[in-house]
Every structure is written in structure tokens, then in C-alpha cells.
C-alpha positions as CSV (number, residue, x, y, z in Angstrom):
1,M,108.2,117.3,88.3
2,N,109.7,117.5,91.8
3,C,107.9,116.7,95.0
4,R,106.1,119.6,96.7
5,D,107.7,120.8,99.9
6,N,106.2,119.4,103.1
7,C,103.6,117.2,101.4
8,G,104.2,113.5,102.1
9,A,100.9,112.4,100.6
10,C,102.5,109.5,98.7
11,C,103.9,108.3,102.1
12,T,100.5,108.4,103.8
13,A,97.7,107.8,101.4
14,P,98.6,104.4,99.7
15,S,99.0,101.1,101.4
16,I,102.4,99.5,101.1
17,T,102.5,95.7,101.4
18,S,106.3,95.2,101.5
19,P,108.4,95.6,104.6
20,I,109.5,99.1,105.6
21,P,112.1,99.6,108.4
22,G,110.0,100.0,111.5
23,M,106.9,98.6,109.7
24,P,107.8,95.0,109.0
25,D,104.3,94.2,107.6
26,G,104.1,97.3,105.5
27,K,101.5,99.9,106.2
28,P,97.7,100.3,105.6
29,A,96.3,103.1,103.5
30,G,95.9,106.4,105.2
31,V,98.6,105.6,107.8
32,R,101.7,107.8,107.9
33,C,104.9,105.9,107.2
34,V,107.3,105.8,110.1
35,Q,110.1,106.7,107.8
36,L,108.4,110.0,106.9
37,G,110.2,112.7,108.8
38,E,108.6,115.8,110.4
39,N,109.6,117.7,107.3
40,N,107.5,115.2,105.3
41,L,110.6,113.9,103.6
42,C,111.5,110.2,103.4
43,R,114.3,109.2,105.8
44,I,115.3,106.2,103.6
45,F,115.1,107.9,100.2
46,G,117.8,106.4,98.0
47,Q,118.5,103.6,100.5
48,P,118.2,99.9,99.6
49,E,115.7,99.4,102.5
50,R,113.2,101.7,100.7
51,P,110.4,99.6,99.2
52,A,110.3,99.3,95.4
53,F,106.7,100.6,95.5
54,C,108.0,103.9,96.8
55,G,110.7,104.3,94.2
56,G,108.1,103.5,91.5
57,L,105.7,106.2,92.6
58,Q,106.9,109.3,90.8
59,P,105.4,112.8,91.3
60,S,103.2,114.0,88.4
61,E,100.8,116.8,87.8
62,E,97.9,114.3,87.6
63,M,98.7,112.7,91.0
64,C,100.0,115.8,92.9
65,G,97.7,118.5,91.6
66,S,98.1,121.9,93.3
67,S,98.0,120.8,97.0
68,R,98.7,118.0,99.5
69,E,94.9,117.7,100.0
70,Y,94.4,117.1,96.3
71,A,97.2,114.5,96.3
72,M,95.7,112.7,99.3
73,Q,92.3,112.5,97.6
74,W,93.7,111.4,94.3
75,L,95.9,108.7,95.9
76,G,93.0,107.6,98.1
77,E,90.8,107.1,95.1
78,L,93.5,105.2,93.4
79,E,93.9,103.0,96.5
80,R,90.2,102.2,96.5
81,A,90.0,101.5,92.8
82,T,92.9,99.1,92.9
83,A,92.1,97.3,96.2
84,P,91.1,93.6,96.0
85,A,87.3,93.2,95.8
86,C,87.1,91.8,99.3
87,N,88.6,95.0,100.7
88,R,86.3,97.4,99.0
């Protein structure tokens, strides 16, 4: 499956704990990554600076569904389900 045009849910919904250029401490869940362009495409896609987490998160029917809203909700639920108990 390919990414949906102009979505960017996977660059907004999940938290990323590793450094990102422009976000040295990573990013919290629900915050748009600074590397997400206005076209909702990753500016560092394929670059060595891109966090391993990002490269490991592959689009799928289950995750992406039929809309950006669905993907945001699905990824948000995954974020909450996998957060450490002290953050829930």
C-alpha cells in the first residue's frame, strides 16, 4: 500500500522519542513533526537523519483506513494502548 496523498497522520499522531532534525528531543503524540512539509510529505524521507521509528511505520489498510481522520484515530488509540502506565 502507498501513502495517501496529503495525509501525514503517521507524522502527527504518534510520539517519537528519538531525535528528529529540528526536534532534538523527539515529539509528543498529536504534534505535527517539523519535517512534515505543507504537502504532508516527509522532508527527510530516505535520509539517514530520519528516525528508525518512521521507517518502520509502514502504511497498511488497517492503520490508514479510508481517510486521514481514521488514521489519526487509529494511531492515537495505538499510542494510548502502548504508552507506559504512568502516562495513561
